[in-house]
C-alpha positions in Angstrom: 1.7 -15.2 27.7 5.5 -15.4 28.3 6.0 -15.5 24.5 3.8 -12.4 24.1 5.7 -10.5 26.7 9.0 -11.4 25.0 7.6 -10.2 21.7 6.4 -6.9 23.1 9.7 -6.2 25.0 11.8 -3.4 23.6 15.6 -3.2 23.5 17.4 -0.1 24.9 18.5 0.8 21.3 14.9 0.6 20.1 13.6 2.7 23.1 16.3 5.3 22.5 15.7 5.6 18.8 12.0 5.7 19.4 12.5 8.7 21.6 14.9 10.5 19.3 12.9 9.7 16.2 9.6 10.9 17.7 11.3 14.1 19.0 12.7 14.7 15.6 9.3 14.1 14.0 7.6 16.4 16.4 9.9 19.3 15.7 10.1 18.6 12.0 6.3 18.8 11.7 6.4 22.1 13.5 9.0 23.4 11.1 6.9 22.2 8.2 3.8 24.0 9.5 5.7 27.3 9.4 6.8 26.7 5.7 4.2 24.2 4.6 4.8 23.4 0.9 1.1 22.8 0.4 -0.3 25.8 2.3 2.3 28.5 3.0 4.7 28.3 0.0 1.9 28.6 -2.6 0.7 31.8 -1.0 4.2 33.1 -0.7 4.9 32.4 -4.4 1.5 33.9 -5.4 3.0 37.3 -4.5 5.4 36.9 -7.4 3.3 35.1 -10.0 -0.3 34.4 -10.7 0.5 31.2 -12.6 -0.6 28.1 -10.7 1.6 26.1 -13.1 4.7 27.9 -11.9 3.6 27.5 -8.3 3.0 23.8 -8.8 6.4 23.4 -10.4 8.2 24.9 -7.5 6.2 22.9 -5.0 7.0 19.7 -7.0 10.7 20.5 -6.8 10.6 20.4 -3.0 10.1 16.6 -3.2 11.1 15.6 -6.7 14.8 16.6 -6.8 15.5 14.6 -3.8 14.8 11.4 -5.7 17.7 11.9 -8.1 20.6 10.7 -5.8 18.7 7.9 -4.1 19.7 5.0 -6.3 23.4 6.0 -6.0 23.0 6.3 -2.2 21.3 2.9 -2.1 24.2 1.3 -4.0 26.7 3.1 -1.7 24.9 1.8 1.4 25.0 -1.8 0.1 28.7 -1.6 -0.4 29.6 0.6 2.6 26.8 0.4 5.3 29.0 2.2 7.8 28.7 5.4 5.8 25.0 5.6 6.5 25.2 8.0 9.5 27.7 10.5 7.9 25.5 10.6 4.8 22.4 11.4 6.9 24.2 14.1 8.9 25.5 15.7 5.7 22.0 15.8 4.2 20.1 17.1 7.2 22.5 19.9 8.1 22.7 21.0 4.5 18.9 21.3 4.6 19.0 23.3 7.8 21.6 25.7 6.5 19.6 26.2 3.3 16.4 27.1 5.1 18.3 29.6 7.2 19.5 31.2 3.9 15.9 31.3 2.6 14.7 33.1 5.7 17.6 35.6 5.5 17.0 36.4 1.9 13.3 36.9 2.5 13.9 39.2 5.5 16.9 41.2 4.2 16.6 41.7 0.5 14.6 44.7 -0.7 10.9 44.4 -0.6 9.5 42.6 -3.8 13.1 41.9 -5.1 13.0 39.5 -8.0 16.1 37.9 -6.5 13.9 36.4 -3.8 12.0 33.9 -6.0 15.2 32.9 -8.0 17.2 32.4 -4.8 14.2 30.5 -3.3 14.1 28.1 -6.3 17.8 27.5 -6.3 17.9 26.9 -2.5 14.9 24.6 -2.6 16.7 22.4 -5.1 19.7 22.1 -2.7 17.3 21.5 0.2 15.6 18.7 -1.7 19.0 17.1 -2.7 19.9 17.1 1.0 16.8 15.1 1.7 17.8 12.6 -1.0 21.0 12.0 0.9 19.4 11.6 4.3 16.2 9.7 3.7 17.7 6.2 3.0 20.0 6.2 6.0 17.1 7.3 8.1 14.9 4.5 6.8 17.8 2.1 7.2 18.2 2.8 10.9 14.5 2.8 11.6 14.0 -0.6 9.8 16.9 -2.1 11.6 16.2 -0.9 15.1 12.3 -0.7 15.3 10.4 -3.9 14.6 7.2 -4.0 12.5 4.9 -4.4 15.6 6.0 -0.9 16.8 6.4 1.0 13.6 2.8 2.2 13.4 3.3 3.5 16.9 6.6 5.1 15.8 5.2 6.9 12.8 1.9 7.7 14.5 3.8 9.1 17.5 5.8 11.4 15.3 2.7 12.7 13.7 0.7 13.0 16.9 3.4 14.8 18.9 4.4 16.8 15.8 0.7 17.8 15.4 0.6 19.3 18.9 3.6 21.6 18.1 2.3 22.3 14.6 -1.0 23.5 16.0 1.0 26.0 18.0 2.8 26.9 14.8 -0.6 27.3 13.1 -1.7 30.0 15.6 1.6 31.8 15.0 0.9 31.7 11.2 -2.5 33.2 11.9 -1.0 36.1 13.9 1.8 36.8 11.5 -0.2 36.7 8.3 -3.0 38.6 9.9 -0.7 41.4 11.1 -1.3 44.3 8.6 1.9 46.0 9.9 4.1 43.3 8.5 4.8 44.0 4.8 4.9 41.2 2.2 7.2 39.2 1.9 8.6 40.1 5.4 5.7 38.3 7.0 6.7 35.1 5.2 10.3 35.7 6.1 9.4 35.6 9.8 7.6 32.2 9.2 10.7 30.9 7.4 12.9 32.0 10.3 10.7 30.1 12.7 10.9 27.1 10.4 14.7 27.3 10.4 14.8 27.4 14.2 12.5 24.3 14.5 14.5 22.5 11.9 17.8 23.1 13.8 16.2 21.5 16.9 14.7 18.6 14.9 18.0 17.7 13.2 19.8 17.9 16.6 17.5 15.1 17.8 17.8 13.2 14.5 21.6 13.3 14.8 21.4 11.3 18.1 19.9 8.2 16.4 22.0 5.1 17.2 22.9 3.1 14.1 23.7 -0.6 14.4 27.4 -1.3 14.2 28.1 -3.0 10.9 31.2 -4.5 9.4 32.0 -3.7 5.8 30.8 -6.6 3.6 33.4 -9.0 2.3 34.2 -8.0 -1.3 32.3 -10.3 -3.6 31.1 -10.5 -7.1 28.1 -8.3 -7.4 25.5 -8.0 -10.2 25.6 -5.0 -12.5 23.3 -2.3 -11.1 20.7 -2.8 -13.9 20.5 -6.5 -13.3 20.2 -6.0 -9.5 17.3 -3.7 -10.1 15.7 -6.2 -12.4 16.1 -8.9 -9.7 14.4 -6.7 -7.1 11.5 -6.1 -9.5 11.3 -9.9 -10.1 11.5 -10.9 -6.5 9.1 -8.3 -5.2 6.2 -8.2 -7.7 4.1 -6.3 -5.1 6.3 -3.2 -5.7 4.6 -2.5 -9.0 1.2 -2.7 -7.4 2.2 -0.5 -4.5 3.4 2.1 -7.0 0.0 2.1 -8.7 -1.8 2.6 -5.4 0.6 5.4 -4.4 0.1 7.2 -7.8 -3.7 7.1 -7.2 -3.2 8.5 -3.7 -1.6 11.5 -5.4 -5.1 12.8 -5.9 -4.7 14.4 -2.6 -1.4 16.2 -3.3 -2.7 17.1 -6.7 -5.2 19.4 -5.0 -3.6 20.4 -1.6 -1.3 23.2 -2.8 -4.2 25.1 -4.3 -6.7 24.8 -1.4 -5.5 27.9 0.4 -5.4 29.8 -2.9 -8.9 28.6 -3.6 -10.0 29.9 -0.1 -8.3 33.3 -0.4 -9.0 33.9 -4.1 -12.2 32.2 -5.0 -14.0 32.4 -1.6 -12.3 35.8 -0.8 -11.3 34.8 2.7 -8.7 36.9 4.6 -5.2 35.5 5.1 -5.6 34.8 8.8 -7.9 32.0 7.9 -4.9 30.1 6.6 -3.7 29.6 10.2 -7.1 28.1 11.1 -6.9 25.7 8.1 -3.4 24.6 9.2 -4.6 24.0 12.8 -7.7 22.1 11.5 -5.5 19.9 9.2 -3.0 19.1 11.9 -5.8 18.5 14.5 -7.2 15.9 12.0 -3.8 14.3 11.8 -3.5 14.0 15.6 -7.0 12.7 16.3 -6.9 10.2 13.4 -3.8 8.7 14.8 -5.9 7.3 17.7 -7.2 5.0 15.0 -4.2 4.5 12.7 -1.8 3.4 15.3 -3.8 0.4 16.7 -5.1 -0.4 13.2 -1.6 -0.6 11.8 -0.2 -2.5 14.7 -2.9 -5.1 15.0 -4.4 -5.5 11.6 -1.8 -4.2 9.1 -0.8 -1.2 7.1 -3.0 -2.0 4.1 -6.1 -1.2 6.1 -4.6 2.1 7.1 -3.9 3.0 3.5 -7.5 2.1 2.5 -8.9 4.3 5.3 -6.7 7.2 4.3 -7.8 7.1 0.7 -11.5 7.1 1.7 -11.1 9.9 4.1 -9.2 12.0 1.5 -12.0 11.6 -1.0 -14.6 12.6 1.6 -12.5 15.7 2.6 -12.1 16.9 -1.0 -15.9 16.4 -1.5 -16.6 18.7 1.4 -14.4 21.4 -0.2 -16.8 21.5 -3.2 -19.9 22.4 -1.0 -18.2 24.8 1.4 -18.9 28.4 0.9 -17.2 30.1 3.8 -14.3 29.6 6.3 -16.1 27.6 9.0 -17.5 25.2 6.3 -14.0 24.6 5.1 -12.6 23.6 8.5 -14.1 20.0 8.5 -12.7 19.5 5.0 -9.2 20.4 6.1 -9.7 18.3 9.3 -10.4 15.2 7.1 -7.6 16.0 4.7 -5.2 16.1 7.6 -6.4 12.8 8.9 -6.1 11.3 5.4 -2.6 12.6 4.9 -1.6 11.1 8.3 -3.1 7.7 7.4 -1.2 7.6 4.1 2.1 8.5 5.8 1.7 5.9 8.5 0.3 3.3 6.0 2.8 3.7 3.1 5.9 4.1 5.4 5.0 1.1 7.4 4.2 -1.0 4.4 7.5 -0.5 2.6 9.5 -1.0 5.8 8.0 -4.5 6.1 9.3 -5.5 2.7 12.8 -6.7 1.9 15.8 -7.7 4.0 18.4 -5.5 5.7 20.7 -6.2 2.7 18.4 -5.1 -0.1 16.1 -2.7 1.8 18.0 0.5 0.9 17.8 -0.4 -2.8 14.1 -1.3 -2.5 13.4 2.1 -0.9 15.3 3.9 -3.6 13.7 2.0 -6.4 10.3 2.8 -5.0 11.1 6.5 -4.7 12.5 6.5 -8.3 9.4 4.8 -9.7 7.3 7.3 -7.8 8.8 10.3 -9.6 5.5 11.1 -11.4 3.8 11.4 -8.0 6.3 14.2 -7.0 5.0 16.2 -10.0 1.3 16.0 -9.0 1.4 19.7 -7.8 2.8 20.7 -11.3 0.0 18.8 -13.0 -2.5 20.3 -10.5 -1.2 23.8 -11.3 -1.6 23.2 -15.1 -5.2 21.9 -14.6 -6.1 24.8 -12.3 -4.8 27.3 -14.9 -6.8 25.6 -17.7 -10.0 24.7 -16.0 -10.1 26.2 -12.5 -9.8 24.8 -9.0 -13.2 23.1 -8.7 -12.7 20.8 -11.7 -9.2 20.1 -10.3 -10.9 18.9 -7.0 -13.2 16.5 -9.0 -10.1 15.0 -10.7 -8.4 14.5 -7.3 -11.5 12.7 -6.0 -11.6 10.4 -9.0 -8.0 9.4 -8.5 -8.6 8.7 -4.8 -11.5 6.5 -5.6 -9.3 4.7 -8.1 -6.9 4.1 -5.3 -9.6 2.6 -3.1 -10.3 0.0 -5.8 -6.6 -0.7 -6.6 -5.6 -1.1 -2.9 -7.2 -4.5 -2.9 -4.3 -5.7 -5.1 -1.9 -5.3 -2.2 -0.9 -8.2 0.0 -0.4 -7.7 3.8 3.4 -8.2 4.3 3.3 -9.5 7.9 1.0 -12.4 7.0 3.8 -14.1 5.0 2.1 -13.8 1.6 4.8 -14.8 -1.0 3.5 -12.1 -3.3 5.2 -9.6 -1.0 8.6 -11.1 -1.8 10.9 -13.9 -1.0 11.6 -12.7 2.6 7.8 -12.8 3.3 7.3 -16.5 2.6 7.7 -17.1 6.3 5.4 -15.2 8.6 7.1 -12.3 10.3 7.4 -12.6 14.0 9.3 -9.4 14.8 
């Protein structure tokens, strides 16, 4: 019993970072609800183009461009770990400033100006690059200060608290998009302004994270970068299997950017229903965390991933039989729960691999290998243009079912399975 109490005891640094990280997550999810890349942005862009391919391309850029600097950032963090916090601060405040410019352009430029989409694309690229600078330092501080037994609580807490604020944001979205007095694209400009304000608060909380004090490593002979990557791939064979499962999980994001377009175009629902869909999706994320947190903490993250894949396939299946707004709500509820499971599961899984010294490179390598996943919305747009939304949903379901089969290839890192890498040959106790 005494050993259990010692294991469950948290340090002051962990408690502080838990609070700051969860507050950041709550406000960030609220900001995302106002400018959701899978719900709001496609509708905003649909005012400029009817091409799902172009919409999918721009949605893909939100995530994909941020992958480009990550290997260089990982290499930098290996050699100069003390630069982690300055890099993170540079990235997050660049992102915040960019979203403010997006809001200003949408609100102040002439109605329907073609400058708006071009500025939007350029600024989105800078926004994504900022994320590429910040994500590895953020993962570094979380992996070093929050132990595996509490990480599902951490990520689940961010999603649950963020969900509550995002539900409020969803009702604001309903009111703004349902207000006939607000001309397009000014209505979206108001939403982007709300997103900017929430981001500023979120990044203020994130700036307070306490990084461990680290001394610069003693200069030593290091492997060439290519050889170091090859060593990571050799030492962690599970990484390739994880990539395969994550690619299959992309069946959800293949379809998500086009669900609100499907509802408003194919089912002819009014725009105010989008707010209800956002609320349903976030409610699903909140409620599902009641299961994902204990499941991830007690059993492991692989079971959370499996549950998310199954729930996503069920949610997309319900989309196919829905014929009106109320019938779509359970589908969005399930999709929200599935997205939450995949975030908690995959984030927790990769954090349990590696050592403090090689973890940034492991993260960056995973992100780089996952580049095809970032372009799932682009592929979805192409398929939607060629065949329509319903065939696209069938393809998404097939991918998710493939993921359910392939997830069995994954080991459970905390059990000490050597397939998970050299650092996992001894069972993890913290």
